[in-house]
C-alpha positions, 0 to 999 in steps of 0.5 A, a space after each residue: 599646911 603652913 601657918 599662912 594656910 590655916 583656915 580663915 574663920 569668917 562669920 556672916 549674919 543674915 537678917 530676916 526669915 523671908 525668901 531672900 533671907 533664907 536663900 542667902 543663909 543657905 548660900 553662905 552657910 555652904 562656905 562660911 560660919 552663918 547665923 540667921 537672925 530674925 527679930 519678927 515675932 517667933 519666926 526664928 523659933 519656927 524656922 529652927 523647928 521646921 529645919 530640925 537636924 536636916 540640911 537646908 536645900 537650895 536649888 540654884 538657877 543653874 540647876 545645881 543643888 546646895 545643901 547646907 546648915 546655918 550654925 544657928 537660927 536665933 532672935 538673939 542680937 548679941 550674936 552680932 559680936 561674932 559677925 564679920 559681915 551682917 546682911 539685912 534681907 528684910 523690908 526697909 521699915 525693919 532696918 532700924 530695929 536691927 541696927 538698934 538691936 545690934 548696937 551694943 554688940 557690933 564690933 569695929 570693921 563689920 561690913 553691914 549690907 542692906 539688900 535693898 537699902 532704899 533711901 537714907 540707909 546710911 543715915 539711919 545706920 549712923 543714927 542707930 549706932 551712934 559713935 560706933 557707926 564711925 568704925 562700921 562699913 555700910 553697903 547700900 544695894 539698889 536691889 536684891 541679887 536674885 528672884 527667889 521663892 520658897 518651895 518648902 518654908 524653912 527647908 527648901 528654896 529655889 533661885 529663879 534668876 540671878 541678876 548679872 550685876 547689882 549696884 552698890 555704894 559704900 560709906 565711907 567710900 575709902 572702905 569700898 575695896 574691902 567691902 566689895 571683896 567681902 560682898 562679892 565673896 559672899 555672892 559668888 561670880 554673879 551678880 557682879 557688885 557694880 560700883 556706885 560713888 556714894 549712897 546718896 546716889 543710890 538713895 535718890 535713885 530709889 524708884 519705889 519712892 516715886 513709882 508706888 506713891 505716884 501711881 497710887 495717887 494718880 489713880 485714887 486721889 480725890 481728883 480721880 476717884 469718887 470713893 465708890 467701889 470699882 468693878 475691876 482691879 485696875 492695872 498698876 504699871 501698865 494702867 498708867 495714863 496721862 494724869 498718872 504720868 504727869 504725877 510721876 514726871 513731877 516727882 522724878 523731876 523734883 528728885 532731879 532738882 535735888 540732885 542738881 542742887 547738891 552737885 552745885 553746892 558740893 563741887 565734885 560730888 558724883 551723883 551719876 546714878 541718881 537718874 530720872 525715872 525713865 532712865 532707870 527703866 532704860 537701865 533696868 529693862 531696856 530691850 524688853 519694852 516695846 515702846 520707850 518713847 515716853 515714861 508712860 510707854 516704858 511702863 505700859 509696854 514692860 512685859 514684866 508688869 503684865 497683869 499686875 494690878 493695884 492693891 485692892 480689898 474686896 467690897 460688896 457685890 464683887 467689887 473692889 476698893 483700894 488698899 491705901 495702907 498697902 506697902 506701896 504707901 505704908 513703906 515707900 512713903 516713909 522710907 523713900 519719898 520722905 527722904 527726898 522731901 526732907 533733903 529737898 527742904 534742907 536745900 530749899 528746892 521747891 517740891 509742889 508735886 511731892 507736897 501734894 502726894 505726901 499730904 494725901 498719902 500721910 492721911 491714907 497711912 495715918 501718919 502726920 509727917 508734913 505739917 504746915 508744909 514742913 517736915 516736922 509732923 509728930 510722926 517724922 521719927 518714923 520716916 527716913 527723912 533727915 529731919 527724923 534724926 535731927 538733921 536740919 542743915 546741909 552741913 549736918 547732912 554731909 557729916 552724917 552721910 560722910 560727904 566731903 565738900 572738897 574736891 576729894 569726891 570723884 568727878 564723873 568726868 576727868 579733868 583731862 577729858 571733859 567730854 562725853 565719849 561713845 564708842 561705835 563699832 561696825 561688825 567684823 567681816 561677814 561671810 557675805 562680805 567675803 562673797 561680795 553679796 548684798 546682805 542687809 537684814 539677812 542674818 549671816 555669820 562672821 567670817 573667820 577673818 571677821 571673828 579675828 577682827 572682833 578679837 583685835 577690836 577687843 584687845 584695842 579697847 582693853 589697851 585703851 582702858 575702855 570699860 562699858 556700862 551699857 552696850 547697844 547692838 542690832 538683832 543680827 548675829 554679825 553685830 551681836 557676835 562682834 559685840 560679844 567678842 570685843 567685850 570678852 577680849 576687853 574684859 567687859 563682862 557685866 553690863 546690859 546688852 540691849 538688842 534692837 531692830 532699829 540698829 539693823 543694817 539698811 534693808 537692801 530690798 530686792 538686791 539682798 542676796 545678790 552679788 555686788 560686782 555682778 549687779 554693778 556689771 549689769 547695771 553699772 557702778 553709778 546705778 549701784 552706788 545710787 542704790 547703795 549710797 544715795 541718801 533718798 533713793 531706795 533699791 527695788 522693794 520686795 513684796 510682803 510675800 517675799 520670804 526675805 521680808 522681815 515681816 515673815 521672820 519670827 525674829 521681828 514678831 514683836 515689831 509692828 508689821 507696818 514698821 518693817 521695811 521692804 527696802 530702805 534708802 539711807 534717809 529711811 535708815 536715818 528715820 529708823 535709827 535716830 528715834 532710838 538714839 534720842 530715846 535710849 542711847 543719848 540719855 545713857 551718855 548724858 547720864 555719864 554712862 560709858 556706851 558701846 554701840 556695835 552695829 552696821 555700816 549704814 545704821 552707824 552712818 545714820 548716827 554719824 551724819 546726825 552728830 556731825 551735821 553732814 550733808 547728804 553728799 558728805 555722808 555718801 563718802 563716809 566709809 566706816 571700816 569693819 571692827 575698828 573702834 570709832 570714838 566720838 567725843 561730845 560736849 555736855 549737850 551732845 554736840 560733836 567735838 571730835 572723833 578718832 579711831 583706836 587703830 593705826 591710821 594706815 590700817 584704818 585707811 586701807 580698811 576704808 578703801 576696802 569698804 569703798 570698793 565693795 560693789 564695783 564691777 571687777 
C-alpha cells in the first residue's frame, strides 16, 4: 500500500472498571489500541487477572458478538502520555481524581470525554490540569451511550440497548468537528453524537441535580417524616406527590432563572439544552408516559420507573429507614446541585428552594457546603461549585468555561428569521383515499402514489435545509410511514419520533369504511359536508360493541376506554388534539427545537385553527394538501406570524382542490 495508506495508530484510554467501562474497553479494543485504567483500589489487577490470556466477549444488542483484548489493564496514570482520546466511564465524583492523576502526562490535543459529565465537568478539568487544559479538548456527554451489564465480571458483558442519540458539548467549541469525529468513530453509527452549543447548557440540564435531592427531600425532610421506620419502601419516582412536585418545580425553576440571567448577561449565549425538568422528560421519555399534563404525571406514569423505590436500610421488625448517604445525595448534591447554587450565587439569582434542600442534604451527608447562606463552607472544595476552584465572579466563570462575551457565541435563532418554525405534514394519499372511502381511525396503508408523495416531501425538506430535533405523529401507519419516508429522504435520521393517539385523524363513526361519493349521492352533498366538515356536528356514532370502535383495537390498550371516541366532530377533534399541543409540542418549539408534526387532515386542521384564530366557518374551508410540507412561523409567545408551503403554488392549489372535491357525488 502507498505511504498515505499506512496504518494510522490511535490510542484510547478508558477509565473505570464498572459495566460501562468494560463495555467501552471491549468495543474500542476491537479496532484501536486500547488501555483500561482503574484507580479504584486493586480493581485493575483483579480485572487483569480475571481476563488472563483470553479475549473479552461483548454481546451487542444486535446479537453480534465482539471478541477483543485491551492492550493493557493498569492503574498507572502515566499511560495518558500515549492517549489520543481518554474516555471516563466512572462516577462523576471520581472525575477529579483521574484528571489530577493524568495531569503530568497528558499530551496536547488529547480529547477527554466524560460519559456522563454531570455539572461543571469542564471547570473541574480546567482546575485539575491547570495550563495544560488550554491544549486539551473536553467533551461533556449528557448520559451513557448504552444500557449494559456484566454477565461474567472482567470477561463478558452484554449491551441491552443503545441510545439513538446522545447529547454532547465541546470545550472549546472550535474543536467540535475533530472531537465529534473522534467520539463518533469510537461509538460507531449509534448513538449519534448530537451537538449541544456549550457545556454550560449540559451542566444546567443535569436532571440528577434536581430529581434525586428534590425527591429525597420531599419524602424525608422534617416536614414529611417523623424519623420513625416505615412499613414499606416508598416508590421513588412514581411516588412523587403534591409536596415533592412543589419542591422539584421550585428547584428546576431556579435553574431556569440562572439560564435566563446568563442569557441576559452574555449576548448570543445559546443555552437551548438547559431545559426545565418537565421538558427533559418530554425529550427523553415522550411517547412512553401515559400522562404528560404535569411534571408529577410524567414521573408517575413513566413505565421505566415502575417499582423503583427510595434507597432504604433495614430497621427493626422488618421495617425500613431511608439511606440518607446514598448517591442520590452523596453524589448528586456535591456534583450537581452545588454547581447550580454556586453559579446562582455569582449571578445574584435568589434560590430559596435550593437553599432549603441543600441545607438539609449537607447535614445528611456530613459536609459543610452552605455556610450562613453562602457557598463558603469548609467542604466546598469537595463539590463542583465554581467557588470550589476559586471562581467568585462572572468574569472568572466565563474565562474558566471559555465562554466569550461577544456575539461570536451562536444564537439559537438566526438574525434572518427571528421566529420559531414548526413544519406540518399531512400524510400521503392512502389506499382508501384512492377508493374515496371514509377512513378515520381505520389503519390503512399509503397508496403507491402516497409513498411517492412522501419521498417528494422529504426531498423538498432536504432542499430547504430542514433538520429536525423531534417528530410527532399519530398511531396510524399512513402518517407514520409518511414521516419515516420524508425523514429518510431529507437526511433526518437521529431524533425521537413520538407517536400519540391524540394526533389521529377525526373518527368518522358509522361513516368509516363507506364510499364518500355513494354516501353523498344517498344523503346529498350538503349533508355529507356537514358530517365531514361541520365544526360541532359529529356523524352517526358507532356502538362500543362495533369492531370499528377503538376500544376494541389493541393499539389503544393503554388509553382509557372512556377517552376513545365512537364518532367525532371537528370540535371534539380540537378538544382531543390541543392538550397534546400545549403539553408536548409547544414546549418543544419554545425550547428552540426544530419540530415536525406528521399527522392527518383534521388533526392538523385543529392545530391550524387554534394558531390562526380561525372562525368555525373559516376552518371548514381549510384544505390541507397531502404530503406538502406546511411551515408555520410563530413569535416568541407562539403567536401566528405567517405560513407557507414548501412547494410550487400551482401544484399546491391543485392538491387543495382535490381534497375539497373528496366526498362529492359524481
